[in-house]
C-alpha positions in Angstrom: 40.4 -46.5 -49.9 42.7 -49.5 -49.6 46.3 -49.2 -48.6 49.1 -49.9 -51.2 49.8 -53.1 -49.3 46.2 -54.2 -49.5 46.0 -53.3 -53.2 49.2 -55.3 -53.9 47.8 -58.3 -52.0 44.5 -58.0 -53.9 46.3 -58.1 -57.3 48.3 -61.1 -56.3 45.3 -62.9 -54.9 43.1 -62.1 -58.0 45.9 -63.2 -60.4 46.3 -66.5 -58.5 42.6 -67.1 -58.6 42.5 -66.4 -62.4 45.4 -68.8 -63.0 44.8 -71.5 -60.5 41.1 -71.7 -59.8 38.2 -73.0 -61.9 36.2 -69.8 -62.4 33.2 -69.3 -64.6 33.7 -67.0 -67.6 31.8 -64.3 -65.8 33.9 -64.6 -62.6 37.1 -64.6 -64.6 36.0 -61.5 -66.4 35.1 -59.8 -63.1 38.5 -60.8 -61.6 40.3 -59.5 -64.7 38.4 -56.2 -64.6 39.2 -55.8 -60.9 42.9 -56.4 -61.6 42.8 -53.9 -64.5 41.1 -51.3 -62.3 43.6 -51.8 -59.5 46.6 -51.6 -61.9 45.3 -48.8 -64.1 43.5 -46.5 -61.7 43.8 -47.2 -58.0 47.5 -48.2 -57.7 48.7 -45.3 -59.9 46.7 -42.9 -57.8 48.1 -44.3 -54.6 51.6 -44.2 -56.1 51.2 -40.5 -57.0 50.2 -39.8 -53.4 53.1 -41.9 -52.0 55.6 -40.1 -54.2 54.2 -36.7 -53.5 54.4 -37.4 -49.7 57.9 -38.8 -50.1 59.0 -35.6 -52.0 57.4 -33.5 -49.2 59.4 -35.5 -46.6 62.6 -35.2 -48.6 62.1 -31.4 -48.9 61.5 -31.1 -45.2 64.6 -33.2 -44.4 66.6 -31.1 -46.8 65.4 -28.0 -45.0 66.5 -29.5 -41.7 69.9 -30.4 -43.2 70.3 -26.9 -44.5 69.5 -25.5 -41.0 71.9 -28.0 -39.4 74.6 -26.8 -41.8 73.8 -23.2 -41.0 73.9 -23.8 -37.3 77.1 -25.8 -37.6 78.7 -23.0 -39.6 77.6 -20.4 -37.0 78.8 -22.5 -34.1 82.2 -23.0 -35.9 82.5 -19.3 -36.5 81.8 -18.5 -32.9 84.3 -21.2 -31.7 87.0 -19.9 -34.1 86.4 -16.3 -32.9 86.7 -17.3 -29.2 89.9 -19.3 -30.1 91.4 -16.3 -31.9 90.6 -14.0 -29.0 92.1 -16.5 -26.5 95.3 -16.6 -28.7 95.5 -12.8 -28.9 95.1 -12.5 -25.1 97.8 -15.1 -24.6 100.2 -13.4 -27.0 99.6 -10.0 -25.4 100.3 -11.4 -21.9 103.5 -13.1 -23.2 104.6 -9.9 -25.0 104.1 -7.9 -21.8 105.8 -10.6 -19.8 102.8 -11.1 -17.5 102.3 -14.5 -15.9 99.3 -13.5 -13.8 96.7 -10.8 -14.1 93.4 -9.9 -12.4 90.8 -8.1 -14.5 87.4 -7.5 -13.0 86.0 -10.9 -12.0 88.5 -12.8 -14.1 91.9 -14.1 -13.0 94.3 -15.0 -15.8 97.6 -16.9 -15.6 100.1 -18.1 -18.1 101.5 -21.6 -17.2 103.3 -24.5 -18.8 101.2 -27.1 -20.6 101.6 -30.8 -19.9 104.5 -32.3 -21.8 103.8 -33.8 -25.2 105.7 -35.8 -27.8 106.8 -34.7 -31.3 107.4 -37.4 -33.8 108.9 -35.8 -36.9 109.8 -39.2 -38.6 107.5 -42.1 -37.5 109.5 -44.8 -39.2 112.4 -44.2 -36.8 110.2 -45.2 -33.8 110.9 -48.7 -32.4 108.1 -51.2 -33.0 107.6 -51.7 -29.3 106.0 -48.2 -29.3 103.7 -48.8 -32.2 100.0 -49.7 -31.6 98.9 -52.7 -33.6 95.9 -52.0 -35.8 93.4 -54.2 -37.5 93.9 -54.4 -41.3 91.0 -53.0 -43.3 89.5 -54.6 -46.4 89.9 -52.6 -49.6 86.4 -53.1 -51.0 86.9 -50.8 -53.9 89.9 -52.8 -55.2 88.0 -56.1 -54.7 84.9 -54.7 -56.6 87.2 -53.6 -59.5 88.6 -57.1 -59.8 85.2 -58.9 -59.5 83.7 -56.5 -62.1 86.5 -57.4 -64.5 85.7 -61.1 -64.2 88.4 -62.0 -61.7 88.0 -63.8 -58.4 89.0 -62.9 -54.8 88.8 -65.6 -52.2 86.3 -64.8 -49.5 84.5 -62.2 -51.6 81.6 -62.3 -54.1 79.9 -59.7 -56.3 76.5 -58.7 -54.9 73.8 -57.0 -57.1 71.1 -55.3 -55.2 67.9 -53.6 -56.4 66.4 -50.2 -55.6 63.6 -47.9 -56.6 64.5 -44.9 -58.6 61.9 -42.1 -58.9 62.4 -39.4 -61.6 
């Protein structure tokens, strides 16, 4: 059986021949019958197969996505449990005023962290300590203006097309 690409090319070629070439009535009828068969039988059958395969791929991708989510949730739970245990161990050593401890093959010590900076009110910071950042385009606001019939210099409304399968 022909591929969808080949069928589409055949329909275009046959239509061009019907419209632009000097065909006998018998040849024209044969070409029109071939276009009809392609459009009414072969292409719909191919489309059913395409959509069925696409749905199968979508279902498999969704199963992978669900598995990724499940594994992510499991990983997060394990990381959070390890973090809680670490915090409990630290709190227990602090409460017992222990700075060092050996337990089996493990050696634990409580020590100072590297210094950090707290900034409770960022507007009070002098500009020399601010990192310049690129401005970002607010596409949602521009789209709203363009849809309402307005204009924005440097922007235009784009209308794409896509295939919807129900």
